C-alpha positions in Angstrom: 104.6 64.7 86.8 102.8 67.5 88.6 100.1 66.3 91.0 96.8 67.9 91.7 98.0 69.6 94.9 101.0 71.1 93.1 98.8 72.4 90.3 96.5 74.1 92.7 99.4 75.7 94.5 100.9 77.0 91.3 97.5 78.4 90.3 97.1 80.2 93.6 100.6 81.7 93.3 99.8 82.8 89.8 96.6 84.5 90.8 98.4 86.3 93.7 101.2 87.5 91.4 99.0 88.4 88.5 95.6 89.9 88.4 92.8 87.7 87.1 92.6 89.8 84.0 96.3 89.4 83.3 96.1 85.7 84.0 93.3 85.2 81.4 95.3 87.3 79.0 98.4 85.1 79.6 96.4 81.9 79.2 94.9 83.2 75.9 98.4 84.1 74.6 99.8 80.7 75.7 96.9 79.0 73.8 97.7 81.0 70.6 101.4 80.1 70.9 100.6 76.4 71.4 98.2 76.5 68.4 101.0 78.0 66.2 103.5 75.5 67.5 101.1 72.6 66.6 100.5 74.1 63.1 104.2 74.6 62.4 105.0 71.1 63.7 102.3 69.5 61.4 103.6 71.5 58.4 107.2 70.4 59.0 106.1 66.8 59.5 104.0 66.8 56.3 106.8 68.3 54.2 109.8 66.5 55.7 108.5 63.0 56.5 105.8 62.6 53.9 107.0 64.9 51.1 103.8 66.9 51.1 104.3 70.6 50.3 104.0 73.3 52.9 100.7 74.9 53.8 100.9 77.7 51.2 101.7 75.4 48.3 99.2 72.9 49.5 96.5 75.5 49.8 97.1 76.8 46.3 97.0 73.3 44.9 93.8 72.6 46.8 92.1 75.8 45.5 93.1 74.9 41.9 91.7 71.4 42.3 88.5 72.8 43.9 87.9 75.2 41.0 88.4 72.4 38.5 86.0 70.2 40.4 83.4 73.1 40.5 83.7 73.4 36.7 83.2 69.7 36.3 80.1 69.7 38.5 78.7 72.6 36.5 79.3 70.8 33.3 77.6 67.7 34.7 74.6 69.7 35.9 74.3 71.4 32.5 74.4 68.1 30.7 71.8 66.4 33.0 69.3 69.2 33.4 66.1 68.9 31.4 65.6 71.4 28.6 64.0 74.7 29.7 60.6 75.4 28.2 59.5 78.9 27.5 55.9 79.4 28.8 
């Protein structure tokens, strides 16, 4: 495990080797890479371990169910709304 002193030393060396602009750009890129890694890991875990389809299939299914639910809500609202009076 890296201690606090080692972490500070690594950061100082990184700032000396890279400009602060490049360092922030590098940190941003590493964050994006880590986010993609976590997303891919979760998708694989859901598909392999739990048998849930991958993100695209899951998204399509969820959109279909959401549209069905919206139609059901609209039907319910239409059946429960009081009759409109023409004044």
